[in-house]
C-alpha positions in Angstrom: -33.2 92.4 24.0 -33.9 93.7 20.6 -33.2 96.9 18.7 -36.6 98.5 18.3 -35.3 101.6 16.4 -32.1 103.5 15.4 -31.9 107.4 15.6 -31.4 108.7 12.2 -28.1 110.6 11.5 -28.4 114.1 9.9 -25.2 115.1 8.1 -24.3 118.2 6.0 -21.7 118.7 3.4 -20.8 121.0 0.5 -21.0 120.3 -3.2 -18.3 118.2 -4.3 -17.1 116.9 -1.0 -18.2 113.5 0.3 -20.1 113.5 3.5 -18.4 112.0 6.6 -20.8 109.5 8.4 -20.5 108.1 11.6 -18.9 104.8 12.5 -21.6 104.5 15.3 -25.2 105.3 15.6 -27.7 105.0 18.7 -29.9 102.1 18.8 -32.8 102.0 21.2 -33.6 98.5 22.6 -36.9 96.9 23.6 -36.0 97.5 27.4 -35.9 101.3 26.8 -32.1 101.7 26.9 -29.9 102.9 24.2 -26.4 102.0 23.2 -24.2 103.3 20.4 -23.5 100.6 17.9 -21.2 100.0 14.8 -22.5 100.8 11.4 -21.4 100.3 7.9 -23.0 102.5 5.2 -23.8 101.9 1.7 -21.3 103.4 -0.9 -22.2 106.9 -1.8 -22.0 107.6 -5.6 -20.4 110.9 -6.2 -23.4 112.3 -8.2 -25.3 112.4 -4.9 -23.3 115.2 -3.6 -22.4 117.0 -7.0 -25.2 119.4 -6.6 -27.1 121.1 -4.0 -30.1 118.7 -2.4 -30.5 116.0 -0.2 -30.4 112.2 -0.1 -30.3 109.3 2.2 -27.6 106.7 2.9 -28.7 103.4 4.4 -26.7 101.3 6.7 -25.9 97.6 5.4 -25.1 96.0 8.6 -28.0 97.4 10.6 -31.2 99.5 9.6 -29.5 102.8 9.9 -30.5 106.0 8.0 -28.3 109.1 7.3 -30.1 112.2 5.9 -27.6 114.1 4.0 -27.8 117.7 3.0 -25.8 119.0 0.4 -25.1 123.0 0.6 -23.7 125.3 -1.8 -19.9 125.0 -1.9 -18.2 128.2 -0.1 -15.8 129.5 -2.7 -12.3 130.4 -1.7 -9.9 132.6 -3.7 -6.3 131.2 -4.1 -5.1 133.8 -6.3 -6.3 137.3 -6.8 -6.4 138.7 -10.5 -4.2 141.5 -12.1 -5.5 144.4 -13.8 -4.7 145.7 -17.3 -3.4 149.3 -17.4 -5.8 152.3 -18.1 -4.9 155.7 -19.0 -5.9 158.9 -17.1 -9.8 159.5 -17.8 -10.7 155.9 -18.1 -12.8 154.0 -15.8 -11.8 150.8 -13.9 -14.3 148.9 -16.3 -11.8 149.8 -19.1 -9.3 147.7 -17.4 -9.5 143.7 -17.8 -9.0 141.4 -14.9 -7.1 138.4 -15.6 -5.2 135.4 -13.9 -7.5 135.0 -10.7 -7.9 131.5 -9.5 -11.0 130.5 -7.3 -12.2 127.0 -6.1 -15.4 127.3 -7.9 -16.2 128.6 -11.4 -17.0 132.2 -11.5 -15.8 135.7 -12.3 -13.8 138.6 -10.8 -15.2 142.4 -11.1 -14.2 145.6 -9.4 -16.5 146.8 -7.0 -16.7 150.2 -8.2 -16.3 149.6 -11.8 -17.4 153.2 -12.7 -14.4 154.8 -10.8 -12.0 156.9 -12.7 -8.7 156.9 -10.8 -6.4 159.7 -10.4 -2.8 159.4 -12.1 -0.5 156.8 -10.7 -0.5 153.4 -9.2 -3.5 152.5 -6.9 -5.3 149.6 -5.3 -9.0 149.1 -5.9 -11.5 146.1 -4.5 -12.1 143.3 -6.4 -14.9 140.7 -5.6 -15.3 137.2 -6.7 -18.8 136.3 -8.1 -19.6 132.5 -8.2 -21.2 131.0 -11.4 -23.6 128.9 -9.1 
């Protein structure tokens, strides 16, 4: 009984995150049976998942193939920025946002920058815009 084919594996990851490949793949045998078999994968250079795209990884112990799709990273904000003070009559775009921290490069901006707030302390919505 010989292996006649191995089902390819499809894996998805995000930019900057190494793909997780399975330890087993499904092999089809000459008698039409299937069985999960162990696989060891080639090492993956970090440059392969450093940008959006696709690449393949080959098995080293058997002729397995993993098709990897690298998607844009989903940004997360760990610290929202604070705004500088403005005086009555100025708009939000006259205020500077600083101190914001996100998981990817980008900028913070007011959702409605042309708003001229009333006097007093108020809160306004800010969005994060990833660079890529």
